[in-house]
DSSP file (Angstrom, degrees, kcal/mol; ACC not computed):
  #  RESIDUE AA STRUCTURE BP1 BP2  ACC     N-H-->O    O-->H-N    N-H-->O    O-->H-N    TCO  KAPPA ALPHA  PHI   PSI    X-CA   Y-CA   Z-CA
    1    1 A M              0   0    0      0, 0.0     2,-0.6     0, 0.0     0, 0.0   0.000 360.0 360.0 360.0 140.1   51.6 -232.8 -243.2
    2    2 A N        -     0   0    0      1,-0.1    20,-0.9     2,-0.0     0, 0.0  -0.664 360.0-179.7 -79.6 118.6   55.3 -232.7 -243.6
    3    3 A T        +     0   0    0     -2,-0.6    -1,-0.1    18,-0.1     2,-0.0   0.108  25.2 148.7-106.0  20.6   56.6 -229.1 -242.8
    4    4 A E        -     0   0    0     16,-0.1    17,-2.8     1,-0.1     2,-0.4  -0.318  45.4-129.7 -53.9 130.1   60.2 -229.9 -243.4
    5    5 A L  E     +A   20   0A   0     15,-0.2    66,-1.9    16,-0.1     2,-0.3  -0.754  31.2 177.7 -92.7 131.1   61.9 -226.7 -244.7
    6    6 A L  E     -AB  19  70A   0     13,-2.8    13,-2.2    -2,-0.4     2,-0.4  -0.896  31.6-106.1-128.3 156.6   64.0 -227.0 -247.8
    7    7 A S  E     -A   18   0A   0     62,-0.6    25,-0.5    -2,-0.3     2,-0.4  -0.678  25.1-143.0 -81.2 133.7   66.0 -224.6 -250.0
    8    8 A V  E     -A   17   0A   0      9,-2.8     8,-3.1    -2,-0.4     9,-1.4  -0.827  26.1-164.8 -90.0 135.5   64.5 -223.6 -253.3
    9    9 A V  E     -A   15   0A   0     21,-1.9    21,-0.4    -2,-0.4     6,-0.2  -0.836  13.7-125.5-124.5 160.1   67.3 -223.3 -255.9
   10   10 A D    >   -     0   0    0      4,-2.2     3,-2.1    -2,-0.3    -1,-0.1  -0.197  50.1 -77.9 -90.0-172.2   67.6 -221.8 -259.4
   11   11 A E  T 3  S+     0   0    0      1,-0.3    -1,-0.0     2,-0.1    -2,-0.0   0.648 133.3  52.5 -64.8 -14.6   68.9 -223.5 -262.6
   12   12 A N  T 3  S-     0   0    0      2,-0.1    -1,-0.3     0, 0.0     3,-0.1   0.238 119.9-108.1-102.2  11.5   72.5 -223.0 -261.3
   13   13 A D  S <  S+     0   0    0     -3,-2.1     2,-0.4     1,-0.3    -2,-0.1   0.803  71.8 144.4  64.8  32.4   71.7 -224.7 -257.9
   14   14 A L        -     0   0    0      1,-0.0    -4,-2.2     2,-0.0    -1,-0.3  -0.865  57.4-107.7-100.7 136.1   71.9 -221.4 -256.1
   15   15 A V  E     +A    9   0A   0     -2,-0.4    -6,-0.3    -6,-0.2     3,-0.1  -0.405  46.1 160.8 -65.9 129.6   69.5 -220.8 -253.1
   16   16 A I  E     -     0   0A   0     -8,-3.1     2,-0.3     1,-0.3    -7,-0.2   0.488  62.0  -6.8-123.5 -12.3   66.8 -218.4 -254.0
   17   17 A D  E     -A    8   0A   0     -9,-1.4    -9,-2.8     2,-0.0     2,-0.4  -0.975  56.7-121.4-168.6 172.4   64.1 -219.1 -251.3
   18   18 A T  E     +A    7   0A   0     -2,-0.3     2,-0.3   -11,-0.3   -11,-0.2  -1.000  35.2 162.0-130.3 133.5   63.0 -221.4 -248.5
   19   19 A Q  E     -A    6   0A   0    -13,-2.2   -13,-2.8    -2,-0.4     2,-0.1  -0.947  43.3 -89.5-143.8 163.6   59.7 -223.3 -248.6
   20   20 A A  E >>  -A    5   0A   0     -2,-0.3     4,-2.2   -15,-0.2     3,-0.6  -0.481  42.2-115.0 -71.2 147.5   58.0 -226.3 -246.9
   21   21 A R  H 3> S+     0   0    0    -17,-2.8     4,-2.5     1,-0.3     5,-0.2   0.880 114.1  53.3 -52.2 -46.3   58.6 -229.6 -248.6
   22   22 A H  H 3> S+     0   0    0    -20,-0.9     4,-2.2     1,-0.2    -1,-0.3   0.843 109.5  48.6 -64.8 -32.7   55.0 -230.1 -249.5
   23   23 A I  H <> S+     0   0    0     -3,-0.6     4,-2.2     2,-0.2    -1,-0.2   0.910 110.6  51.2 -70.9 -42.7   54.8 -226.7 -251.2
   24   24 A I  H  X>S+     0   0    0     -4,-2.2     5,-2.1     2,-0.2     4,-0.9   0.929 114.5  43.0 -58.8 -47.0   58.0 -227.4 -253.2
   25   25 A H  H ><5S+     0   0    0     -4,-2.5     3,-0.6     1,-0.2    -2,-0.2   0.922 114.8  48.8 -67.7 -44.1   56.7 -230.7 -254.4
   26   26 A A  H 3<5S+     0   0    0     -4,-2.2    -1,-0.2     1,-0.2    -2,-0.2   0.830 117.2  42.3 -65.0 -31.5   53.2 -229.4 -255.2
   27   27 A S  H 3<5S-     0   0    0     -4,-2.2    -1,-0.2    -5,-0.1    -2,-0.2   0.510 106.5-123.7 -94.5  -6.3   54.7 -226.4 -257.1
   28   28 A G  T <<5 +     0   0    0     -4,-0.9     2,-0.2    -3,-0.6    -3,-0.2   0.859  49.6 168.6  66.7  35.9   57.4 -228.3 -259.0
   29   29 A L      < -     0   0    0     -5,-2.1    -1,-0.2    -6,-0.2     2,-0.2  -0.534  39.9-104.6 -82.8 147.5   60.2 -226.1 -257.6
   30   30 A R        +     0   0    0    -21,-0.4   -21,-1.9    -2,-0.2     2,-0.3  -0.480  53.8 152.4 -69.4 138.2   63.9 -227.0 -257.9
   31   31 A H  E     -c  110   0B   0     78,-1.9    80,-3.0   -23,-0.2     2,-0.3  -0.869  37.9 -90.8-153.4-174.3   65.4 -228.3 -254.7
   32   32 A R  E     +c  111   0B   0    -25,-0.5    37,-1.8    37,-0.3     2,-0.3  -0.806  34.5 166.0-116.5 147.4   68.3 -230.5 -253.5
   33   33 A A  E     -cD 112  68B   0     78,-2.5    80,-2.2    -2,-0.3     2,-0.3  -0.965  19.6-143.4-148.4 164.0   68.6 -234.2 -252.6
   34   34 A V  E     -cD 113  67B   0     33,-2.7    33,-2.1    -2,-0.3     2,-0.4  -0.962   7.0-166.8-128.4 148.9   71.2 -236.8 -252.0
   35   35 A H  E     -cD 114  66B   0     78,-1.9    80,-2.6    -2,-0.3     2,-0.5  -0.998   8.9-158.6-133.8 135.3   71.3 -240.5 -252.9
   36   36 A I  E     -cD 115  65B   0     29,-3.1    29,-1.5    -2,-0.4     2,-0.7  -0.961   6.4-154.4-120.5 128.3   73.9 -242.9 -251.4
   37   37 A L  E     -c  116   0B   0     78,-2.6    80,-2.0    -2,-0.5     2,-0.7  -0.903  13.5-161.9 -99.7 113.9   75.0 -246.2 -252.9
   38   38 A V  E     -cE 117  46B   0     -2,-0.7     8,-2.8     8,-0.5     2,-0.3  -0.874   9.7-174.3-102.7 113.7   76.3 -248.5 -250.1
   39   39 A F  E     -cE 118  45B   0     78,-2.8    80,-2.8    -2,-0.7     6,-0.2  -0.750  15.2-137.2-101.5 151.5   78.3 -251.4 -251.4
   40   40 A N    >   -     0   0    0      4,-2.2     3,-1.9    -2,-0.3    80,-0.1  -0.457  38.1 -92.4 -95.6 179.2   79.7 -254.2 -249.3
   41   41 A Q  T 3  S+     0   0    0      1,-0.3    79,-0.1    -2,-0.2    -1,-0.0   0.678 125.7  60.5 -68.3 -15.8   83.2 -255.7 -249.7
   42   42 A Q  T 3  S-     0   0    0      2,-0.1    -1,-0.3    95,-0.0    -3,-0.0   0.461 119.6-109.2 -87.0  -1.6   81.9 -258.3 -252.2
   43   43 A G  S <  S+     0   0    0     -3,-1.9    95,-0.3     1,-0.3     2,-0.2   0.561  72.5 139.2  86.1   9.1   80.8 -255.5 -254.5
   44   44 A E        -     0   0    0     93,-0.1    -4,-2.2    94,-0.1     2,-0.4  -0.581  48.2-129.6 -84.7 151.1   77.1 -256.0 -253.9
   45   45 A L  E     -EF  39 136B   0     91,-2.9    91,-2.3    -6,-0.2     2,-0.5  -0.856  11.3-134.5-103.8 133.3   74.8 -252.9 -253.5
   46   46 A F  E     -EF  38 135B   0     -8,-2.8    -8,-0.5    -2,-0.4     2,-0.4  -0.759  24.9-170.0 -84.4 124.1   72.3 -252.6 -250.6
   47   47 A L  E     - F   0 134B   0     87,-2.8    87,-2.0    -2,-0.5     2,-0.4  -0.906  10.4-143.8-112.2 145.6   68.9 -251.5 -251.8
   48   48 A Q  E     -GF  62 133B   0     14,-1.4    14,-2.8    15,-0.6     2,-0.7  -0.848   9.4-136.7-105.0 144.5   66.1 -250.4 -249.5
   49   49 A K  E     -GF  61 132B   0     83,-3.5    82,-3.0    -2,-0.4    83,-1.0  -0.901  35.6-119.9 -96.8 114.7   62.4 -251.1 -250.1
   50   50 A R  E     - F   0 130B   0     10,-3.0     9,-1.5    -2,-0.7    80,-0.3  -0.205  31.6-100.0 -60.2 141.6   60.7 -247.8 -249.3
   51   51 A S    >   -     0   0    0     78,-2.5     3,-1.4     7,-0.2     8,-0.2  -0.221  16.8-128.6 -60.3 146.0   58.1 -247.9 -246.5
   52   52 A M  T 3  S+     0   0    0      1,-0.2    -1,-0.1     6,-0.2     6,-0.1   0.583 108.8  68.9 -69.3  -9.5   54.5 -248.1 -247.4
   53   53 A K  T 3  S+     0   0    0     75,-0.1    -1,-0.2     3,-0.0    76,-0.1   0.621  78.9 103.4 -81.0 -14.8   54.1 -245.1 -245.0
   54   54 A K  S <  S-     0   0    0     -3,-1.4     4,-0.2     1,-0.1     3,-0.1  -0.290  70.2-139.3 -70.2 153.2   56.0 -242.9 -247.5
   55   55 A D  S    S+     0   0    0      1,-0.1     2,-0.4     2,-0.1    -1,-0.1   0.748  86.5  43.9 -84.5 -23.6   54.1 -240.4 -249.6
   56   56 A L  S    S-     0   0    0      1,-0.1    -1,-0.1     0, 0.0    -2,-0.1  -0.958 123.1  -4.0-123.8 141.2   56.1 -241.0 -252.8
   57   57 A N  S >  S-     0   0    0     -2,-0.4     3,-1.8     1,-0.2    -7,-0.2   0.786  78.8-172.8  55.9  33.0   57.3 -244.3 -254.3
   58   58 A K  T 3   +     0   0    0      1,-0.3    -6,-0.2    -4,-0.2    -1,-0.2  -0.324  66.0  11.3 -61.7 135.9   55.9 -246.4 -251.5
   59   59 A G  T 3  S+     0   0    0     -9,-1.5     2,-0.3     1,-0.3    -1,-0.3   0.510  99.9 122.3  77.8   5.4   56.9 -250.1 -251.6
   60   60 A L    <   -     0   0    0     -3,-1.8   -10,-3.0    -9,-0.2     2,-0.3  -0.716  67.1-109.5-101.2 153.1   59.5 -249.6 -254.4
   61   61 A W  E     +Gh  49 152B   0     90,-3.5    92,-2.5    -2,-0.3   -12,-0.2  -0.595  47.3 165.4 -79.6 139.7   63.2 -250.5 -254.3
   62   62 A D  E     -G   48   0B   0    -14,-2.8   -14,-1.4    -2,-0.3     4,-0.0  -0.786  40.1 -52.8-143.6 179.7   65.5 -247.5 -254.1
   63   63 A T        -     0   0    0     -2,-0.2   -15,-0.6   -16,-0.2    -1,-0.3  -0.028  63.9 -95.7 -54.6 166.8   69.1 -246.4 -253.4
   64   64 A S  S    S-     0   0    0    -28,-0.7     2,-0.3     1,-0.2   -27,-0.2   0.896 103.3  -8.4 -55.8 -45.1   70.6 -247.5 -250.1
   65   65 A A  E    S+D   36   0B   0    -29,-1.5   -29,-3.1   -17,-0.0     2,-0.3  -0.983  73.4 162.2-151.5 151.2   69.8 -244.2 -248.5
   66   66 A A  E     +D   35   0B   0     -2,-0.3     2,-0.3   -31,-0.2   -31,-0.2  -0.986   3.2 142.5-163.8 160.8   68.4 -240.9 -249.8
   67   67 A G  E     -D   34   0B   0    -33,-2.1   -33,-2.7    -2,-0.3     2,-0.1  -0.961  46.0 -66.2 174.2 174.4   66.8 -237.7 -248.8
   68   68 A H  E     -D   33   0B   0     -2,-0.3     2,-0.7   -35,-0.2   -35,-0.3  -0.463  44.1-117.5 -77.1 150.0   66.3 -234.0 -249.1
   69   69 A V        -     0   0    0    -37,-1.8   -62,-0.6    -2,-0.1   -37,-0.3  -0.815  39.4-128.3 -84.4 119.3   69.1 -231.6 -248.3
   70   70 A D  B >   -B    6   0A   0     -2,-0.7     3,-2.3     1,-0.2   -64,-0.2  -0.201  36.0 -74.6 -67.9 159.4   67.6 -229.5 -245.5
   71   71 A K  T 3  S+     0   0    0    -66,-1.9    -1,-0.2     1,-0.3     3,-0.1  -0.309 121.4   8.8 -51.9 128.9   67.6 -225.7 -245.5
   72   72 A G  T 3  S+     0   0    0      1,-0.3     2,-0.3    -3,-0.1    -1,-0.3   0.476 103.2 123.3  77.8   2.3   71.1 -224.4 -244.9
   73   73 A E    <   -     0   0    0     -3,-2.3    -1,-0.3     2,-0.0     2,-0.2  -0.695  58.1-128.2 -99.1 148.6   72.7 -227.9 -245.1
   74   74 A E     >  -     0   0    0     -2,-0.3     4,-2.2    -3,-0.1     5,-0.2  -0.602  25.5-113.2 -89.5 156.2   75.5 -228.9 -247.5
   75   75 A Y  H  > S+     0   0    0     -2,-0.2     4,-2.3     1,-0.2     5,-0.2   0.923 114.2  47.5 -54.7 -50.7   75.1 -232.0 -249.7
   76   76 A T  H  > S+     0   0    0      1,-0.2     4,-2.1     2,-0.2    -1,-0.2   0.893 111.0  50.8 -64.3 -40.4   77.8 -234.1 -248.0
   77   77 A V  H  > S+     0   0    0      1,-0.2     4,-2.4     2,-0.2    -1,-0.2   0.906 110.8  50.6 -61.5 -41.1   76.5 -233.3 -244.5
   78   78 A S  H  X S+     0   0    0     -4,-2.2     4,-3.2     2,-0.2     5,-0.2   0.901 107.5  52.7 -63.4 -42.1   73.0 -234.4 -245.7
   79   79 A A  H  X S+     0   0    0     -4,-2.3     4,-1.9     1,-0.2    -2,-0.2   0.909 111.6  45.8 -61.5 -42.9   74.4 -237.6 -247.2
   80   80 A I  H  X S+     0   0    0     -4,-2.1     4,-1.9     2,-0.2    -1,-0.2   0.921 115.3  47.5 -65.3 -44.1   76.0 -238.5 -243.9
   81   81 A R  H  X S+     0   0    0     -4,-2.4     4,-2.9     2,-0.2    -2,-0.2   0.932 111.7  49.0 -63.4 -47.8   72.9 -237.6 -241.9
   82   82 A E  H  X S+     0   0    0     -4,-3.2     4,-2.8     1,-0.2     5,-0.3   0.890 110.8  50.0 -62.5 -39.9   70.5 -239.5 -244.2
   83   83 A T  H  X>S+     0   0    0     -4,-1.9     4,-2.3    -5,-0.2     6,-1.0   0.892 112.9  47.1 -66.8 -38.4   72.6 -242.7 -244.0
   84   84 A K  H  X5S+     0   0    0     -4,-1.9     4,-1.2     4,-0.2    -2,-0.2   0.929 115.6  45.6 -65.6 -45.6   72.7 -242.5 -240.2
   85   85 A E  H  <5S+     0   0    0     -4,-2.9    -2,-0.2     1,-0.2    -1,-0.2   0.899 123.5  32.4 -65.6 -41.4   69.0 -241.8 -240.0
   86   86 A E  H  <5S+     0   0    0     -4,-2.8    40,-2.1    -5,-0.2    -3,-0.2   0.859 135.6  19.8 -88.3 -37.1   67.9 -244.5 -242.4
   87   87 A L  H  <5S-     0   0    0     -4,-2.3    37,-3.0    -5,-0.3    -3,-0.2   0.542  92.9-124.8-112.6 -10.5   70.6 -247.3 -242.0
   88   88 A G     << +     0   0    0     -4,-1.2     2,-0.3    -5,-0.7    -4,-0.2   0.774  69.5 119.9  72.7  26.4   72.0 -246.5 -238.6
   89   89 A I        -     0   0    0     -6,-1.0     2,-0.7    -9,-0.1    -1,-0.3  -0.902  61.3-133.5-125.5 153.9   75.6 -246.3 -239.9
   90   90 A N        +     0   0    0     -2,-0.3     3,-0.2     1,-0.1    -9,-0.1  -0.920  28.3 167.0-104.8 114.3   78.3 -243.6 -240.0
   91   91 A I    >>  +     0   0    0     -2,-0.7     3,-1.3   -11,-0.2     4,-1.2   0.207  37.7 116.1-111.5  14.0   79.8 -243.5 -243.5
   92   92 A A  T 34 S+     0   0    0      1,-0.3     3,-0.3     2,-0.2    -1,-0.1   0.841  76.3  50.4 -54.9 -37.8   81.7 -240.2 -243.1
   93   93 A S  T 34 S+     0   0    0      1,-0.2    -1,-0.3    -3,-0.2    -2,-0.1   0.697 119.5  34.2 -78.8 -17.8   85.2 -241.8 -243.5
   94   94 A T  T <4 S+     0   0    0     -3,-1.3    -1,-0.2     2,-0.0    -2,-0.2   0.376  84.0 126.5-116.5   3.8   84.3 -243.8 -246.7
   95   95 A L     <  -     0   0    0     -4,-1.2     2,-0.4    -3,-0.3    22,-0.2  -0.423  35.0-175.5 -68.8 132.7   81.9 -241.4 -248.5
   96   96 A Q  E     -I  116   0B   0     20,-2.5    20,-2.4    -2,-0.2     2,-0.3  -0.993  23.7-128.2-133.9 126.6   82.9 -240.6 -252.1
   97   97 A L  E     +I  115   0B   0     -2,-0.4    18,-0.2    18,-0.2     3,-0.1  -0.554  28.0 174.9 -71.2 132.6   81.2 -238.2 -254.4
   98   98 A L  E     -     0   0B   0     16,-3.0     2,-0.3     1,-0.4    17,-0.2   0.845  51.4 -45.3-101.9 -59.5   80.3 -239.8 -257.7
   99   99 A F  E     -I  114   0B   0     15,-1.2    15,-3.2     2,-0.0     2,-0.4  -0.964  44.2-115.7-166.2 173.5   78.3 -237.2 -259.8
  100  100 A K  E     -I  113   0B   0     -2,-0.3     2,-0.4    13,-0.2    13,-0.2  -0.990  19.5-149.8-128.3 133.6   75.4 -234.8 -259.7
  101  101 A L  E     -I  112   0B   0     11,-3.1    11,-1.9    -2,-0.4     3,-0.1  -0.810  17.6-127.3-100.7 142.8   72.2 -235.0 -261.7
  102  102 A S        -     0   0    0     -2,-0.4     8,-0.2     9,-0.2     2,-0.1  -0.548  38.4 -89.1 -84.5 154.3   70.3 -231.9 -262.9
  103  103 A P        +     0   0    0      0, 0.0     2,-0.3     0, 0.0     8,-0.1  -0.378  51.3 163.1 -69.4 137.9   66.6 -231.5 -262.1
  104  104 A T      > -     0   0    0      6,-0.2     5,-3.2    -2,-0.1     6,-0.4  -0.913  52.4-105.6-139.3 166.3   64.0 -232.9 -264.4
  105  105 A V  T > 5S+     0   0    0     -2,-0.3     3,-1.8     1,-0.2    -1,-0.1   0.914 122.6  55.8 -59.6 -41.8   60.3 -233.6 -263.9
  106  106 A Q  T 3 5S+     0   0    0      1,-0.3    -1,-0.2     2,-0.1    49,-0.1   0.828 108.6  47.9 -60.1 -32.3   61.2 -237.3 -263.8
  107  107 A L  T > 5S-     0   0    0     -3,-0.3     3,-0.8    -5,-0.1    -1,-0.3   0.203 121.7-106.2 -94.5  15.4   63.6 -236.6 -260.9
  108  108 A G  T < 5 -     0   0    0     -3,-1.8    -3,-0.2     1,-0.2    -2,-0.1   0.760  65.2 -70.0  69.6  24.1   61.1 -234.5 -259.0
  109  109 A M  T 3 <S+     0   0    0     -5,-3.2   -78,-1.9     1,-0.2     2,-0.4   0.826  96.7 145.2  61.0  34.3   62.9 -231.3 -259.9
  110  110 A E  E <   -c   31   0B   0     -3,-0.8     2,-0.6    -6,-0.4   -78,-0.2  -0.872  54.2-139.1-106.4 133.0   65.8 -232.2 -257.7
  111  111 A F  E     -c   32   0B   0    -80,-3.0   -78,-2.5    -2,-0.4     2,-0.6  -0.821  35.5-158.2 -74.3 122.8   69.5 -231.5 -258.1
  112  112 A I  E     -cI  33 101B   0    -11,-1.9   -11,-3.1    -2,-0.6     2,-0.6  -0.933  15.6-162.0-117.0 118.0   70.7 -234.9 -256.9
  113  113 A Q  E     -cI  34 100B   0    -80,-2.2   -78,-1.9    -2,-0.6     2,-0.4  -0.867  17.1-153.3 -94.9 125.7   74.2 -235.4 -255.7
  114  114 A V  E     +cI  35  99B   0    -15,-3.2   -16,-3.0    -2,-0.6   -15,-1.2  -0.856  15.7 179.0-108.4 133.1   75.1 -239.1 -255.7
  115  115 A Y  E     -cI  36  97B   0    -80,-2.6   -78,-2.6    -2,-0.4     2,-0.3  -0.811  11.4-156.4-123.8 162.6   77.6 -240.7 -253.4
  116  116 A Q  E     +cI  37  96B   0    -20,-2.4   -20,-2.5    -2,-0.3     2,-0.3  -0.966  14.0 168.6-135.1 158.5   79.0 -244.2 -252.8
  117  117 A C  E     -c   38   0B   0    -80,-2.0   -78,-2.8    -2,-0.3     2,-0.5  -0.960  31.1-117.3-155.2 169.7   80.7 -245.9 -249.8
  118  118 A V  E     +c   39   0B   0     -2,-0.3     2,-0.3   -80,-0.2   -78,-0.2  -0.969  43.4 146.4-115.9 128.1   81.7 -249.3 -248.7
  119  119 A H        -     0   0    0    -80,-2.8     2,-0.3    -2,-0.5    -2,-0.1  -0.946  31.1-147.9-158.8 137.8   80.1 -250.7 -245.5
  120  120 A N        -     0   0    0     -2,-0.3   -81,-0.0     1,-0.2   -80,-0.0  -0.705  42.2 -61.4-101.0 160.2   79.2 -254.2 -244.4
  121  121 A E  S    S+     0   0    0     -2,-0.3    -1,-0.2     2,-0.0     2,-0.1  -0.101  75.8  99.4 -56.1 166.2   76.2 -255.0 -242.2
  122  122 A P        +     0   0    0      0, 0.0     2,-0.3     0, 0.0    -2,-0.1   0.335  50.5 174.9 -91.0 152.0   74.8 -254.6 -239.6
  123  123 A F        -     0   0    0     -2,-0.1     2,-0.6   -34,-0.0   -35,-0.2  -0.844  27.7-145.5-110.8 154.1   72.3 -251.9 -240.4
  124  124 A T        -     0   0    0    -37,-3.0     2,-0.2    -2,-0.3   -35,-0.1  -0.891  27.6-147.4-116.3  96.4   69.6 -250.6 -238.1
  125  125 A L        -     0   0    0     -2,-0.6     2,-0.8     1,-0.1   -38,-0.2  -0.432  10.1-128.1 -72.6 133.1   66.8 -249.9 -240.6
  126  126 A N    >>  -     0   0    0    -40,-2.1     4,-2.8    -2,-0.2     3,-1.6  -0.716  16.9-156.5 -78.6 109.9   64.5 -247.0 -239.8
  127  127 A T  T 34 S+     0   0    0     -2,-0.8    -1,-0.2     1,-0.3   -41,-0.0   0.628  89.5  62.5 -70.8 -13.2   61.1 -248.6 -240.1
  128  128 A D  T 34 S+     0   0    0      1,-0.1    -1,-0.3   -77,-0.1   -75,-0.1   0.736 119.6  26.4 -76.1 -22.3   59.4 -245.2 -240.8
  129  129 A E  T <4 S+     0   0    0     -3,-1.6   -78,-2.5     1,-0.2     2,-0.4   0.744 124.3  41.4-105.9 -34.2   61.5 -245.0 -244.0
  130  130 A I  E  <  -F   50   0B   0     -4,-2.8    -1,-0.2   -80,-0.3   -80,-0.2  -0.967  43.6-172.7-131.4 129.6   62.3 -248.6 -245.0
  131  131 A D  E    S-     0   0B   0    -82,-3.0     2,-0.3    -2,-0.4   -81,-0.1   0.816  78.8 -25.6 -85.1 -34.9   60.2 -251.8 -245.0
  132  132 A E  E     -F   49   0B   0    -83,-1.0   -83,-3.5     2,-0.0    -1,-0.3  -0.971  57.1-153.2-165.2 170.7   63.1 -254.1 -245.9
  133  133 A G  E     +F   48   0B   0     -2,-0.3     2,-0.3   -85,-0.3   -85,-0.2  -0.982  11.8 175.2-150.9 159.5   66.5 -254.1 -247.5
  134  134 A D  E     -F   47   0B   0    -87,-2.0   -87,-2.8    -2,-0.3     2,-0.4  -0.985  32.0-103.4-160.4 162.9   68.8 -256.6 -249.2
  135  135 A W  E     -F   46   0B   0     -2,-0.3     2,-0.4   -89,-0.2   -89,-0.2  -0.752  35.4-172.7 -92.8 139.3   72.1 -256.9 -251.1
  136  136 A F  E     -F   45   0B   0    -91,-2.3   -91,-2.9    -2,-0.4     2,-0.1  -0.979  23.6-115.5-133.6 145.3   72.0 -257.2 -254.9
  137  137 A S     >  -     0   0    0     -2,-0.4     4,-2.4   -93,-0.2     5,-0.2  -0.411  26.7-118.4 -74.5 155.8   74.8 -258.0 -257.4
  138  138 A V  H  > S+     0   0    0    -95,-0.3     4,-2.8     1,-0.2     5,-0.2   0.893 116.3  52.6 -59.1 -41.5   75.7 -255.3 -260.0
  139  139 A D  H  > S+     0   0    0      2,-0.2     4,-2.3     1,-0.2    -1,-0.2   0.910 108.8  49.1 -63.3 -42.6   74.7 -257.7 -262.8
  140  140 A D  H  > S+     0   0    0      2,-0.2     4,-2.3     1,-0.2    -2,-0.2   0.927 113.8  45.8 -63.2 -45.3   71.2 -258.3 -261.2
  141  141 A I  H  X S+     0   0    0     -4,-2.4     4,-2.8     1,-0.2     5,-0.2   0.931 112.0  51.0 -64.7 -44.9   70.6 -254.6 -260.8
  142  142 A S  H  X S+     0   0    0     -4,-2.8     4,-2.7     1,-0.2    -1,-0.2   0.898 110.5  49.8 -60.2 -40.3   71.8 -253.8 -264.3
  143  143 A F  H  X S+     0   0    0     -4,-2.3     4,-1.8     2,-0.2    -1,-0.2   0.933 112.2  47.5 -62.1 -46.5   69.4 -256.5 -265.7
  144  144 A R  H  <>S+     0   0    0     -4,-2.3     5,-2.7     2,-0.2    -2,-0.2   0.897 114.4  45.9 -64.2 -41.2   66.5 -255.1 -263.7
  145  145 A V  H ><5S+     0   0    0     -4,-2.8     3,-1.9     3,-0.2    -1,-0.2   0.927 110.7  52.9 -67.6 -44.2   67.2 -251.5 -264.8
  146  146 A K  H 3<5S+     0   0    0     -4,-2.7    -1,-0.2     1,-0.3    -2,-0.2   0.855 111.4  47.3 -58.7 -35.1   67.7 -252.5 -268.5
  147  147 A N  T 3<5S-     0   0    0     -4,-1.8    -1,-0.3    -5,-0.2    -2,-0.2   0.220 114.5-118.4 -92.8  13.4   64.3 -254.3 -268.4
  148  148 A N  T < 5 -     0   0    0     -3,-1.9    -3,-0.2     1,-0.2    -2,-0.1   0.889  32.6-152.7  52.9  47.9   62.6 -251.3 -266.7
  149  149 A D    > < -     0   0    0     -5,-2.7     3,-1.6     1,-0.2    -1,-0.2  -0.307   6.2-148.2 -53.1 119.4   61.7 -253.2 -263.6
  150  150 A P  T 3  S+     0   0    0      0, 0.0    -1,-0.2     0, 0.0     4,-0.1   0.578  92.1  69.3 -71.6  -8.0   58.5 -251.5 -262.2
  151  151 A T  T 3  S+     0   0    0    -91,-0.1   -90,-3.5     2,-0.1     2,-0.3   0.489  88.9  78.3 -87.2  -1.5   59.5 -252.4 -258.6
  152  152 A L  B <  S-h   61   0B   0     -3,-1.6   -90,-0.2   -92,-0.2  -103,-0.0  -0.829  90.5-109.5-103.1 143.9   62.5 -249.9 -258.8
  153  153 A T     >  -     0   0    0    -92,-2.5     4,-2.1    -2,-0.3     5,-0.1  -0.376  22.1-124.4 -66.7 151.2   62.0 -246.2 -258.4
  154  154 A E  H  > S+     0   0    0      1,-0.2     4,-2.2     2,-0.2     5,-0.2   0.880 112.5  55.1 -62.4 -38.2   62.5 -244.1 -261.6
  155  155 A T  H  > S+     0   0    0      1,-0.2     4,-2.7     2,-0.2    -1,-0.2   0.929 106.8  49.4 -62.5 -44.7   65.1 -242.1 -259.8
  156  156 A F  H  > S+     0   0    0      1,-0.2     4,-3.1     2,-0.2     5,-0.2   0.922 109.3  52.1 -61.4 -42.4   67.1 -245.2 -258.9
  157  157 A K  H  X S+     0   0    0     -4,-2.1     4,-2.2     1,-0.2    -1,-0.2   0.912 111.5  47.1 -60.2 -41.8   67.0 -246.4 -262.5
  158  158 A T  H  X S+     0   0    0     -4,-2.2     4,-1.9     2,-0.2    -1,-0.2   0.924 113.5  48.0 -64.0 -45.1   68.3 -243.0 -263.7
  159  159 A I  H  X S+     0   0    0     -4,-2.7     4,-2.8     1,-0.2    -2,-0.2   0.919 111.5  50.3 -62.2 -43.9   71.0 -243.0 -261.1
  160  160 A W  H  X S+     0   0    0     -4,-3.1     4,-2.7     2,-0.2     5,-0.2   0.906 108.4  51.5 -64.9 -41.2   72.0 -246.6 -261.9
  161  161 A Q  H  X S+     0   0    0     -4,-2.2     4,-1.9    -5,-0.2    -1,-0.2   0.912 114.2  44.0 -60.9 -41.7   72.3 -245.9 -265.6
  162  162 A R  H  X S+     0   0    0     -4,-1.9     4,-3.1     2,-0.2    -2,-0.2   0.880 111.2  55.0 -69.9 -37.9   74.5 -242.9 -264.9
  163  163 A Y  H  X S+     0   0    0     -4,-2.8     4,-2.7     2,-0.2    -2,-0.2   0.935 109.1  46.7 -59.9 -47.2   76.5 -244.9 -262.4
  164  164 A I  H  X S+     0   0    0     -4,-2.7     4,-2.0     2,-0.2    -1,-0.2   0.917 114.4  47.2 -62.8 -43.4   77.3 -247.6 -265.0
  165  165 A L  H  X S+     0   0    0     -4,-1.9     4,-2.0    -5,-0.2    -2,-0.2   0.916 112.3  50.5 -62.4 -43.4   78.2 -245.0 -267.5
  166  166 A H  H  X S+     0   0    0     -4,-3.1     4,-0.9     1,-0.2    -2,-0.2   0.900 109.9  50.1 -60.5 -42.9   80.4 -243.2 -264.9
  167  167 A A  H  < S+     0   0    0     -4,-2.7     3,-0.4     1,-0.2    -1,-0.2   0.878 111.1  48.9 -65.6 -38.1   82.1 -246.5 -264.0
  168  168 A V  H  < S+     0   0    0     -4,-2.0    -1,-0.2     1,-0.2    -2,-0.2   0.864 109.3  52.9 -68.8 -35.8   82.9 -247.2 -267.7
  169  169 A M  H  <        0   0    0     -4,-2.0    -1,-0.2     1,-0.2    -2,-0.2   0.659 360.0 360.0 -75.9 -16.4   84.3 -243.7 -268.2
  170  170 A K     <        0   0    0     -4,-0.9    -1,-0.2    -3,-0.4    -2,-0.1   0.487 360.0 360.0 -65.1 360.0   86.7 -244.0 -265.3
């Protein structure tokens, strides 16, 4: 059982408690997560196929890197850590905050801070987290999201729809 400790937060994303990850998920408590979109210089997005060892969304395509914000950790520190753990890269110098999503049942009751960065391979994929990864064009991803591709996580589809809206609003 995963005993990772996470901060429980209120509707304003203020820490109100600390609980084990499995308790937070089982109880539907609000908590924090980060998702990182890693683009290459050609403008393609790297997606990871989640490991079949994962407890949630196993075998589905997801953002380049993602994870929970640990107890006492800040969002940006978590984004840098998760990208290093999952892809084996340091993106601290190119990391850019995009937007923040509020928790919903569909998003696992997570406040999600979404970042982007630019990085070209090589990656060292963490095989406990990722079964495979690949680069996809923006058009291909948009087509798949628009058509509700069941091989993509629901969270990624939500993030991508907001990303496209965010890009248009810039």
